[in-house]
C-alpha positions in Angstrom: 108.0 -33.0 -72.7 106.0 -30.0 -73.3 102.9 -31.0 -75.4 102.9 -27.7 -77.3 106.4 -28.0 -78.8 107.5 -31.7 -79.1 111.3 -31.8 -79.5 111.5 -34.9 -81.6 108.8 -33.8 -84.0 110.3 -30.3 -84.2 113.7 -31.7 -85.2 112.1 -34.1 -87.6 110.3 -31.2 -89.2 113.6 -29.3 -89.6 115.3 -32.3 -91.2 112.4 -32.9 -93.6 112.3 -29.3 -94.5 116.1 -29.2 -95.2 115.8 -32.3 -97.4 112.8 -30.8 -99.2 114.8 -27.7 -100.0 117.7 -29.7 -101.4 115.4 -31.8 -103.6 113.7 -28.7 -104.9 117.1 -27.3 -105.9 117.8 -30.5 -107.8 114.4 -30.3 -109.5 115.1 -26.7 -110.6 118.5 -27.8 -111.9 116.9 -30.7 -113.8 114.4 -28.3 -115.4 117.2 -26.1 -116.6 119.1 -29.1 -118.1 115.9 -30.3 -119.7 115.4 -26.9 -121.3 118.9 -26.9 -122.6 118.3 -30.3 -124.1 115.3 -29.1 -126.0 117.3 -26.2 -127.3 120.0 -28.5 -128.5 117.5 -30.6 -130.4 116.2 -27.4 -132.1 119.6 -26.2 -133.2 121.0 -29.6 -134.4 117.9 -30.5 -136.3 116.2 -33.8 -137.0 119.4 -35.7 -137.7 120.3 -35.8 -134.0 116.7 -36.2 -132.8 117.0 -39.9 -132.0 120.1 -39.5 -129.9 118.7 -36.4 -128.1 115.3 -38.1 -127.5 117.1 -40.9 -125.6 118.9 -38.4 -123.4 115.7 -36.4 -122.9 113.9 -39.6 -121.9 116.6 -40.2 -119.3 116.3 -36.7 -118.0 112.4 -37.0 -117.8 112.7 -40.2 -115.8 115.1 -38.6 -113.4 112.9 -35.5 -113.1 109.9 -37.8 -112.5 111.7 -39.5 -109.7 112.8 -36.2 -108.2 109.3 -34.8 -108.3 107.9 -37.9 -106.7 110.4 -37.6 -103.8 109.6 -33.9 -103.4 105.9 -34.7 -103.1 106.6 -37.4 -100.5 108.9 -35.2 -98.5 106.4 -32.3 -98.7 103.6 -34.6 -97.4 105.8 -35.8 -94.5 106.9 -32.3 -93.6 103.3 -31.1 -93.7 102.2 -34.0 -91.4 105.0 -33.3 -88.9 104.3 -29.6 -88.9 100.7 -30.4 -88.2 101.7 -32.4 -85.2 104.0 -29.7 -83.9 101.9 -26.7 -84.6 98.3 -28.1 -84.4 97.4 -25.4 -81.9 94.6 -23.7 -83.8 92.5 -21.7 -81.4 89.2 -21.9 -83.2 86.3 -19.5 -82.6 84.1 -20.8 -79.8 81.3 -21.1 -82.3 83.2 -24.0 -84.0 84.3 -22.0 -87.0 87.7 -22.6 -88.6 88.4 -19.0 -89.6 90.5 -18.2 -86.5 94.2 -17.4 -86.9 96.5 -20.3 -85.9 98.4 -19.6 -82.6 101.6 -21.3 -81.6 101.8 -21.3 -77.9 105.0 -20.4 -76.2 106.7 -22.8 -73.8 105.7 -21.5 -70.4 107.8 -22.3 -67.3 105.7 -24.6 -65.1 103.3 -25.3 -67.9 102.6 -28.8 -66.6 100.8 -27.2 -63.6 99.0 -24.6 -65.6 95.2 -24.2 -65.4 94.1 -25.8 -68.6 91.0 -25.2 -70.7 88.5 -23.8 -68.2 85.4 -23.1 -70.2 82.5 -21.1 -68.7 78.9 -21.9 -69.9 76.1 -19.4 -69.2 72.5 -20.7 -69.3 69.9 -18.0 -68.9 66.2 -18.6 -68.2 65.7 -15.0 -69.3 67.5 -14.9 -72.7 68.7 -11.7 -74.1 70.1 -10.5 -70.7 73.4 -8.6 -70.6 75.7 -10.1 -68.1 79.2 -9.4 -66.8 81.5 -12.4 -66.1 84.4 -11.4 -63.8 87.5 -13.5 -63.2 90.2 -12.4 -60.6 93.5 -14.2 -60.5 95.7 -14.5 -57.4 99.4 -15.3 -57.9 98.8 -16.4 -61.5 99.1 -14.9 -64.9 96.6 -15.1 -67.7 97.9 -17.1 -70.6 95.1 -17.3 -73.1 91.5 -16.3 -73.4 88.7 -16.3 -76.0 87.0 -14.0 -76.5 89.4 -11.3 -75.4 88.4 -9.8 -72.0 88.8 -6.3 -70.6 91.1 -6.0 -67.6 90.8 -3.9 -64.5 93.3 -3.4 -61.7 94.3 -6.4 -59.6 94.4 -9.0 -62.3 90.6 -9.0 -62.8 89.3 -9.8 -66.3 85.8 -9.2 -67.5 83.6 -10.3 -70.3 80.3 -8.5 -71.2 78.0 -10.8 -73.1 74.4 -11.2 -74.1 72.9 -14.6 -73.0 70.5 -17.1 -74.6 68.5 -20.0 -73.2 70.7 -22.7 -74.9 74.0 -21.2 -73.7 75.0 -19.4 -76.9 76.7 -16.1 -76.0 77.0 -12.9 -78.1 79.4 -10.0 -77.7 78.6 -6.4 -78.5 79.4 -6.9 -82.2 77.0 -9.8 -82.5 79.7 -12.5 -82.7 78.6 -15.9 -81.4 80.3 -18.1 -78.8 79.6 -21.4 -77.2 81.4 -20.5 -74.0 84.1 -18.3 -72.5 87.6 -19.9 -72.6 90.6 -19.0 -70.5 93.9 -20.5 -69.3 96.3 -19.3 -66.6 99.7 -20.2 -65.0 100.7 -21.7 -61.7 97.8 -23.6 -60.1 100.0 -24.5 -57.1 97.9 -26.9 -54.9 99.4 -30.4 -55.4 97.9 -32.4 -52.5 95.9 -35.6 -52.9 94.4 -36.2 -49.5 91.2 -37.3 -51.2 90.4 -38.5 -54.7 90.7 -41.5 -56.8 93.4 -43.8 -58.4 92.1 -45.0 -61.8 93.6 -47.2 -64.4 94.5 -45.3 -67.6 92.3 -47.6 -69.6 89.3 -47.1 -67.3 89.6 -43.3 -67.2 87.0 -42.5 -69.9 84.3 -44.5 -68.1 85.3 -43.1 -64.7 85.1 -39.5 -65.9 81.7 -40.0 -67.5 80.4 -41.6 -64.3 81.8 -39.1 -61.8 81.2 -35.9 -63.9 77.6 -37.0 -64.3 77.4 -37.6 -60.6 78.8 -34.1 -59.9 76.3 -32.5 -62.2 77.6 -31.9 -65.7 75.3 -32.6 -68.6 76.3 -35.1 -71.3 77.2 -32.2 -73.6 79.5 -30.7 -71.0 81.1 -33.9 -69.7 81.7 -35.2 -73.2 83.6 -32.1 -74.1 85.5 -32.5 -70.9 86.4 -36.1 -71.8 87.4 -35.3 -75.4 89.9 -32.7 -74.1 91.5 -34.7 -71.3 91.3 -38.3 -72.3 94.2 -38.3 -74.8 96.5 -37.1 -72.1 95.4 -39.7 -69.6 94.3 -43.0 -71.2 97.8 -44.4 -71.9 99.1 -43.9 -68.3 99.3 -47.0 -66.1 97.2 -45.1 -63.5 95.8 -41.6 -62.9 95.4 -40.0 -59.5 92.5 -37.6 -59.7 90.6 -35.2 -57.4 88.0 -32.6 -58.2 88.3 -29.0 -57.0 85.9 -26.1 -57.3 82.9 -27.8 -55.7 83.4 -26.0 -52.4 83.3 -22.1 -52.7 86.0 -22.0 -50.0 88.5 -24.4 -51.6 91.9 -23.6 -53.1 90.6 -23.3 -56.7 87.9 -20.8 -55.8 90.2 -18.8 -53.7 92.9 -18.8 -56.4 90.6 -17.9 -59.3 87.5 -15.9 -58.2 84.6 -16.1 -60.6 81.5 -14.0 -60.5 78.7 -13.5 -63.0 76.2 -10.6 -62.6 73.5 -9.0 -64.6 72.9 -5.3 -65.2 71.3 -5.0 -61.8 74.4 -6.5 -60.2 72.5 -9.6 -59.2 74.5 -12.8 -58.9 73.7 -15.9 -61.0 71.1 -18.2 -59.4 73.3 -21.3 -59.4 77.0 -22.0 -60.2 79.0 -25.2 -60.6 82.8 -25.2 -61.0 84.5 -28.5 -61.7 88.3 -28.4 -61.8 90.2 -31.7 -62.1 93.6 -32.0 -60.5 95.4 -35.1 -61.7 98.8 -36.8 -61.9 100.0 -39.9 -63.8 101.3 -42.8 -61.7 103.1 -46.0 -62.7 101.5 -47.9 -59.8 98.3 -48.1 -57.9 98.0 -45.9 -54.8 95.4 -46.0 -52.0 93.5 -42.7 -51.5 90.4 -41.8 -49.6 87.6 -41.4 -52.2 85.8 -38.1 -52.6 82.1 -37.8 -52.2 79.8 -35.5 -54.1 76.5 -33.8 -53.6 74.3 -33.4 -56.7 74.1 -30.0 -58.3 70.7 -28.5 -58.9 70.3 -26.0 -61.8 68.0 -23.1 -61.0 67.3 -20.1 -63.1 70.4 -18.3 -64.5 73.1 -21.1 -64.3 76.8 -20.9 -64.6 78.9 -24.0 -65.3 82.6 -24.2 -65.6 85.1 -27.1 -66.1 88.8 -27.2 -66.4 91.8 -29.0 -64.9 95.6 -29.2 -64.4 98.2 -32.0 -64.7 100.4 -32.0 -61.6 104.1 -32.5 -62.4 105.8 -35.5 -60.8 107.6 -34.5 -57.7 
C-alpha cells in the first residue's frame, strides 16, 4: 500500500465525513425546532409555560447529544485526515509555515529515491556555491528549496554557506540542507549487504552509519526518517550505495558542488541505503567500509530507497 494515500484511512475519512455532515444537518434542524418552540412559548403566554418547558427540555437534551456526537465525529475525522494527509513539507529551517502538500501516487513509488538531503559544511563561511544534480533515466518528484533547471535534467541550487551547515538563498531565507526526491532508482541487486532483524534495525543503523562517517546529528535524522518503515518487519535486507564514485547511485544521480571559482568541494560523502523487507533470514556477504575523513569544504548526503518485492 502506498504510504502517501492509505486506502483504508482514506475510506474511513470519507465515511466519517459523510456521518458528520448528516449529524450537522440534524443539528441545524434541531436548532430550528428549538427556535419554533421558543416562539410558541412567547405567543401562548405563561399559562402554557410548564408544558412547553418540558418539551424544550427534551429538545435541549437531544440537541446536547447531537452536538456531542458531532464533536466526536469531527475529532475522529480530523485524526484520520491527519493520518492520510500528514505530508507537510516544512521549511528546511524547521518552521511550520510551509504550505501542506499532498503527494500524488507515483507509479513505481516503492522504488523511488527517498529523502536525499545534502548538507554543506564550509570552512570558509559566506562562500557562494553551486550544487548541481543531474538525473539519468529518472524524474524529479520533489525538492526544497526549488532549484533552477538546465538542459539534460540537471538541477542547480545557488546558496551561501556557513560553518555549521546553515544555508542561505539569495533572498536570505535559511535552510538546514537541500532536499530532493526522484523516481526509478532501478538497481535491485543485493550481492553484498546485511540481513537485520526489524527490532535490531535502529541499533544497526546507528552503528553502521557512524562507521561509514555520518555524525550523530546526521545519522539520527537518517534513523528518524527510515526506522518507522523498517522496525516492524521480520527482517530487513540492507546495502549502502554512494560510497564508491563509480557505483550505480553516483552514475544515476550525479552530484557536484563548486564555488565561484569552479573549484570542487574538498570532501564528499554520499550514503544511499537500498533495502527490502523479508519474512525470513537470508545469508548475504557483508559490506565493509572505509572511514570518511572531513577536510575543508565538506558535502554530506544521505537518502535511500525501499526495493519492491519481486
